[in-house]
C-alpha positions as CSV (number, residue, x, y, z in Angstrom):
1,S,0.0,0.0,0.0
2,W,1.1,3.6,-0.7
3,R,0.3,7.0,0.7
4,Y,1.8,9.2,-2.0
5,L,1.7,8.9,-5.8
6,K,3.8,11.0,-8.1
7,I,3.1,11.5,-11.8
8,E,6.0,12.4,-14.1
9,G,5.5,13.3,-17.7
10,Y,8.1,12.9,-20.4
11,G,8.5,14.2,-23.9
12,S,10.0,17.0,-25.8
13,S,9.1,20.7,-25.1
14,D,7.5,21.1,-28.5
15,E,3.8,21.0,-29.0
16,V,3.4,17.5,-30.5
17,Q,5.2,15.2,-28.0
18,T,4.4,17.0,-24.7
19,T,2.5,15.0,-22.1
20,R,-0.7,16.5,-20.9
21,I,-2.8,15.3,-18.0
22,I,-6.6,15.7,-18.0
23,E,-7.6,13.0,-15.5
24,F,-5.9,10.5,-13.2
25,E,-7.7,7.9,-11.2
26,A,-6.4,5.6,-8.4
27,W,-8.9,2.8,-7.7
28,I,-9.3,0.7,-4.6
29,G,-11.8,-1.8,-5.8
30,A,-14.8,0.2,-6.9
31,T,-13.7,3.4,-5.1
32,N,-11.7,6.2,-6.8
33,A,-9.4,7.4,-4.0
34,M,-8.5,10.5,-6.0
35,Q,-11.8,12.1,-5.1
36,G,-10.5,12.6,-1.5
37,A,-6.9,13.2,-2.3
38,I,-4.9,16.4,-2.4
39,S,-2.2,17.5,-4.9
40,I,0.5,18.8,-2.6
41,S,3.0,19.8,-5.3
42,G,3.6,20.1,-9.0
43,N,5.1,22.1,-11.8
44,A,3.0,25.2,-12.7
45,P,0.6,24.3,-15.5
46,N,0.2,26.4,-18.6
47,A,-3.6,26.2,-18.2
48,G,-6.1,24.8,-15.8
49,T,-5.6,23.7,-12.2
50,L,-4.1,20.8,-10.4
51,A,-7.5,19.9,-9.0
52,Q,-8.8,19.0,-12.4
53,I,-6.7,15.9,-12.6
54,Y,-9.1,14.2,-10.3
55,D,-12.4,16.0,-10.6
56,G,-14.0,13.4,-13.0
57,I,-14.5,15.9,-15.8
58,K,-13.0,14.9,-19.2
59,T,-13.7,17.7,-21.6
60,T,-11.9,19.4,-24.5
61,S,-11.1,22.5,-22.5
62,G,-10.0,23.4,-19.0
63,Y,-7.5,20.7,-18.7
64,P,-4.2,21.1,-16.9
65,L,-1.0,20.6,-18.9
66,W,2.7,20.6,-18.2
67,W,5.3,21.3,-20.9
68,T,8.5,22.8,-19.4
69,V,11.6,20.7,-18.9
70,T,11.9,16.9,-19.0
71,P,10.3,15.4,-17.1
72,N,7.6,17.9,-18.0
73,A,4.9,16.9,-15.5
74,N,5.5,16.4,-11.8
75,V,2.5,16.1,-9.6
76,V,2.6,14.6,-6.1
77,I,-0.7,13.4,-4.5
78,D,-1.3,12.8,-0.8
79,F,-3.9,10.2,0.1
80,Y,-3.5,10.9,3.9
81,E,-2.8,7.2,4.7
82,P,-1.4,4.2,2.9
83,K,-3.9,2.6,0.5
84,A,-3.9,-0.7,-1.4
85,F,-4.5,0.5,-4.9
86,T,-5.9,-2.1,-7.4
87,K,-6.0,-0.1,-10.6
88,L,-4.7,3.2,-12.0
89,N,-6.3,5.2,-15.0
90,Y,-4.5,8.0,-16.8
91,Y,-6.2,10.2,-19.4
92,G,-4.5,12.6,-21.7
93,Y,-5.4,15.4,-24.1
94,S,-5.1,14.9,-27.8
95,T,-6.8,16.0,-31.0
96,A,-6.7,14.8,-34.6
97,G,-4.7,17.9,-35.6
98,V,-2.2,17.6,-32.7
99,P,-1.7,13.9,-31.9
100,R,0.2,13.1,-28.8
101,A,2.3,10.2,-27.6
102,N,1.8,10.6,-23.9
103,K,4.9,9.4,-22.0
104,F,4.6,9.2,-18.3
105,K,5.8,7.4,-15.1
106,I,3.9,7.0,-11.9
107,L,5.8,6.4,-8.7
108,A,4.7,5.6,-5.2
109,S,6.0,6.3,-1.7
110,N,5.0,6.1,1.9
111,T,7.2,9.0,3.1
112,N,7.5,11.5,0.3
113,N,11.1,12.1,1.4
114,G,12.4,12.4,-2.1
115,T,14.5,9.3,-2.0
116,D,12.3,6.2,-1.7
117,W,10.0,6.5,-4.7
118,V,9.2,3.2,-6.4
119,T,8.1,3.1,-10.0
120,I,4.8,1.3,-10.3
121,W,3.9,2.2,-13.9
122,D,6.4,3.2,-16.5
123,M,5.1,4.5,-19.9
124,Q,8.0,7.0,-20.6
125,A,9.2,5.1,-23.6
126,T,5.8,4.7,-25.3
127,A,5.5,5.8,-28.9
128,E,1.8,5.0,-29.2
129,I,-0.1,8.0,-30.6
130,Q,-3.2,8.7,-28.6
131,P,-6.5,9.0,-30.3
132,A,-8.7,12.1,-29.9
133,L,-9.8,13.1,-26.4
134,P,-10.8,11.5,-24.1
135,S,-8.3,8.7,-24.3
136,G,-6.1,7.0,-21.8
137,Y,-4.4,4.0,-20.3
138,E,-5.2,1.6,-17.6
139,K,-3.0,-0.5,-15.3
140,V,-4.2,-3.2,-13.0
141,L,-1.8,-3.5,-10.0
């Protein structure tokens, strides 16, 4: 079980390859633990707010996005206590005119001390072009 999750996005700083986050879900059975979680840190997004990564709204506007240095997304989420996650869902933004190959890594920790992060989902090398929004990935833990 884990108390903290960290999302890191990878990709170039140009428009086409940059990872964008619109929604992230961390499931424990049939319960999405992100609804009660808090984003405690993250790179400043170009648009939107950190809260929108877990508000359940997947639309074509108002999404948060990160595209600065590599890694170009860095969001740390606090679940208040360790939780035994069973599935993670990650949704990204893409359109037919600007296809994206979202590259990301999700790490977990129980202390958030900066040194004991464990990678639990590694998609940083993916070259799969995402279909138009909403689209995403799922990992059963």
